[in-house]
C-alpha positions as CSV (number, residue, x, y, z in Angstrom):
1,X,123.0,-25.2,-16.9
2,X,124.3,-22.3,-15.4
3,X,125.5,-19.5,-17.5
4,X,129.1,-19.6,-16.3
5,X,129.4,-23.2,-17.0
6,X,128.1,-22.9,-20.4
7,X,131.1,-20.5,-21.4
8,X,133.4,-22.9,-19.7
9,X,132.4,-25.8,-21.6
10,X,132.1,-24.1,-25.0
11,X,134.8,-25.5,-27.6
12,X,138.1,-23.2,-27.5
13,X,137.2,-22.3,-31.0
14,X,133.8,-20.5,-30.0
15,X,135.3,-19.1,-26.8
16,X,138.6,-17.3,-28.3
17,X,138.1,-13.7,-28.7
18,X,140.4,-13.5,-31.7
19,X,138.1,-15.8,-33.8
20,X,135.9,-14.0,-36.2
21,X,132.1,-13.9,-35.4
22,X,129.5,-15.6,-37.6
23,X,129.7,-14.2,-41.1
24,X,133.1,-12.4,-40.7
25,X,134.3,-9.4,-42.6
26,X,131.4,-9.8,-45.1
27,X,128.5,-9.3,-42.5
28,X,130.3,-6.9,-40.3
29,X,130.9,-4.8,-43.5
30,X,127.4,-4.9,-44.4
31,X,126.3,-4.0,-40.7
32,X,128.4,-0.9,-40.6
33,X,127.4,0.4,-44.1
34,X,123.9,-0.4,-43.7
35,X,123.6,1.1,-39.9
36,X,125.1,4.3,-41.2
37,X,122.6,4.7,-44.0
38,X,120.0,3.8,-41.7
39,X,120.6,6.4,-39.3
40,X,121.1,9.2,-42.1
41,X,117.7,7.9,-43.6
42,X,115.7,7.6,-40.5
43,X,117.1,10.5,-38.5
44,X,114.1,12.8,-38.8
45,X,111.8,9.7,-37.9
46,X,114.0,8.9,-35.0
47,X,113.8,12.7,-33.7
48,X,110.1,12.6,-34.0
49,X,109.7,9.5,-31.9
50,X,112.1,11.0,-29.3
51,X,109.9,13.9,-28.9
52,X,106.9,11.4,-28.7
53,X,108.4,9.4,-26.0
54,X,109.7,12.5,-24.2
55,X,105.7,14.0,-24.3
56,X,104.2,10.8,-23.4
57,X,105.4,10.2,-19.9
58,X,107.9,11.1,-17.4
59,X,111.4,9.4,-17.9
60,X,114.4,9.2,-20.2
61,X,114.0,8.9,-24.1
62,X,115.9,5.7,-24.2
63,X,116.2,2.8,-22.4
64,X,119.1,0.7,-22.3
65,X,119.0,-2.9,-20.7
66,X,122.1,-5.3,-20.2
67,X,122.1,-8.2,-22.8
68,X,124.4,-11.2,-23.5
69,X,126.4,-10.7,-26.8
70,X,128.9,-12.4,-28.8
71,X,131.2,-14.6,-26.5
72,X,129.2,-13.8,-23.5
73,X,130.0,-10.3,-23.3
74,X,127.2,-8.1,-21.9
75,X,126.1,-4.7,-23.5
76,X,123.6,-2.0,-23.2
77,X,120.8,-3.0,-26.0
78,X,118.9,0.5,-26.5
79,X,115.4,0.9,-27.4
80,X,113.2,3.9,-27.2
81,X,111.4,3.7,-23.8
82,X,107.9,1.9,-24.1
83,X,107.2,1.5,-20.3
84,X,106.9,3.5,-17.0
85,X,109.7,4.4,-14.9
86,X,109.0,2.1,-12.2
87,X,108.4,-0.7,-14.5
88,X,110.1,-3.4,-12.1
89,X,107.6,-2.5,-9.1
90,X,104.6,-2.6,-11.5
91,X,105.7,-5.9,-12.9
92,X,106.4,-7.4,-9.5
93,X,103.1,-6.5,-8.2
94,X,101.3,-7.7,-11.1
95,X,102.9,-10.8,-11.1
96,X,102.1,-11.5,-7.5
97,X,98.8,-10.7,-8.0
98,X,97.9,-12.5,-11.3
99,X,98.7,-16.3,-11.6
100,X,98.1,-16.4,-15.2
101,X,100.4,-13.8,-15.9
102,X,103.0,-15.0,-13.7
103,X,102.6,-18.2,-15.6
104,X,103.0,-16.6,-18.9
105,X,105.9,-14.4,-17.8
106,X,108.1,-17.7,-16.6
107,X,107.1,-19.4,-20.0
108,X,108.0,-16.8,-22.3
109,X,109.4,-13.7,-20.4
110,X,106.8,-11.5,-22.1
111,X,103.2,-10.6,-21.2
112,X,100.7,-9.7,-23.8
113,X,98.7,-7.4,-21.5
114,X,101.6,-5.7,-20.0
115,X,100.8,-3.0,-17.4
116,X,104.2,-1.2,-17.5
117,X,103.7,-0.2,-21.1
118,X,102.5,3.3,-22.0
119,X,100.0,4.1,-24.7
120,X,102.7,5.3,-27.0
121,X,105.1,2.7,-26.2
122,X,102.5,0.0,-27.1
123,X,102.3,1.9,-30.7
124,X,106.0,1.8,-30.9
125,X,106.1,-1.9,-30.2
126,X,103.4,-3.2,-32.6
127,X,105.6,-1.5,-35.1
128,X,108.8,-2.2,-33.8
129,X,109.8,1.3,-33.9
130,X,111.0,1.1,-30.5
131,X,114.1,-1.0,-31.6
132,X,115.2,1.6,-34.0
133,X,118.1,2.8,-31.5
134,X,119.6,-0.5,-31.8
135,X,121.0,0.8,-35.1
136,X,123.8,2.3,-32.8
137,X,124.3,-0.9,-31.3
138,X,125.0,-2.2,-34.8
139,X,127.2,0.4,-35.7
140,X,129.3,-0.3,-32.3
141,X,129.7,-3.9,-33.5
142,X,127.6,-4.9,-30.2
143,X,124.6,-6.5,-32.7
144,X,124.3,-7.3,-36.1
145,X,121.2,-6.6,-38.5
146,X,120.5,-10.1,-38.5
147,X,121.1,-12.9,-35.6
148,X,119.6,-14.2,-32.5
149,X,117.4,-12.2,-30.5
150,X,119.2,-10.4,-27.7
151,X,118.8,-12.3,-24.3
152,X,119.5,-11.3,-20.6
153,X,121.6,-13.8,-18.8
154,X,118.7,-15.5,-16.9
155,X,117.2,-16.5,-20.3
156,X,120.4,-18.1,-21.6
157,X,119.9,-21.0,-19.0
158,X,116.8,-21.9,-21.2
159,X,119.1,-22.5,-24.3
160,X,120.8,-25.3,-22.6
161,X,123.4,-26.7,-24.9
162,X,122.2,-24.6,-27.7
163,X,123.6,-21.6,-25.8
164,X,126.9,-22.3,-27.9
165,X,125.2,-21.2,-31.2
166,X,123.8,-18.0,-29.6
167,X,127.4,-17.1,-28.5
168,X,128.9,-17.8,-31.6
169,X,127.2,-14.6,-33.3
170,X,126.3,-11.2,-32.5
171,X,122.6,-10.5,-31.6
172,X,120.3,-9.3,-34.2
173,X,117.9,-6.4,-34.9
174,X,115.8,-9.1,-36.8
175,X,116.2,-12.8,-37.4
176,X,114.2,-16.1,-38.0
177,X,112.1,-15.5,-34.6
178,X,110.9,-12.1,-35.8
179,X,109.7,-12.8,-39.3
180,X,108.3,-16.3,-37.9
181,X,105.7,-15.1,-35.4
182,X,107.8,-13.5,-32.4
183,X,106.1,-14.0,-29.2
184,X,103.3,-16.4,-30.6
185,X,106.1,-19.0,-31.0
186,X,107.0,-21.0,-27.8
187,X,110.5,-20.4,-26.3
188,X,111.7,-23.8,-27.2
189,X,111.0,-22.8,-31.2
190,X,112.8,-19.6,-30.8
191,X,115.9,-21.4,-29.3
192,X,115.5,-23.7,-32.4
193,X,115.5,-21.0,-34.9
194,X,118.7,-19.2,-33.3
195,X,120.4,-22.7,-33.6
196,X,119.2,-23.2,-37.6
197,X,120.2,-19.8,-38.1
198,X,123.7,-19.8,-37.0
199,X,124.3,-23.4,-38.6
200,X,123.1,-22.3,-41.9
201,X,124.3,-18.9,-42.2
202,X,124.9,-17.3,-45.5
203,X,125.0,-13.8,-46.8
204,X,122.0,-14.6,-48.7
205,X,120.1,-16.1,-45.9
206,X,120.6,-12.6,-44.1
207,X,119.1,-11.0,-47.3
208,X,116.1,-13.0,-47.2
209,X,115.4,-12.5,-43.4
210,X,115.8,-8.6,-44.0
211,X,113.4,-8.6,-46.9
212,X,110.9,-11.1,-45.0
213,X,111.2,-8.5,-41.9
214,X,109.2,-5.9,-43.6
215,X,105.9,-7.7,-44.1
216,X,106.3,-9.3,-40.9
217,X,106.5,-5.8,-39.0
218,X,103.7,-4.5,-41.0
219,X,101.6,-7.4,-40.1
220,X,102.5,-7.0,-36.6
221,X,102.0,-10.8,-35.9
222,X,103.0,-11.5,-32.2
223,X,104.1,-8.1,-31.6
224,X,103.5,-6.6,-27.9
């Protein structure tokens, strides 16, 4: 199912811009207050990581990639840069030369042994520190602390009819996928996690996911 067709077939209640996002005012208020406090608390760490990224390899400190947000609106999802500048070219050549890597990429959109990732970037990814700049995305209302993992438009086709659940909510800094094995989880289960989250949302559910994110990050399971 093509991306445009998914939007066209969505129920009017989901597509209407005036409809509140998943969780409404309570979830958004938590995101605003939480992101402001987190940015203040982690500002020294953010500065240190920015300097490390800049010193580790040529290129910008932040990397912004177009992702699909609520109601199909695209936004720039920010991370600390963890890859070399010519990452697209490096990936293309690697996939052409390595059939196993090509199969892994087509199945998961991830590579466990990614030639684009820098040494500093590998550490940031393992500890999920590269995602801290997404606090700005949360403050701007493009993301939430908890929600489906932000995807590119090509990935949304893999959701099939379950895409309507993804599009109802803001993408999250963390979520069921992140606390359930991340990249060790097959993509179809990732889609199932997103649907389950949207169908069963509650503020308490968000808090449970946030609390469980801490040991998941420390264990670094499925993080690469």
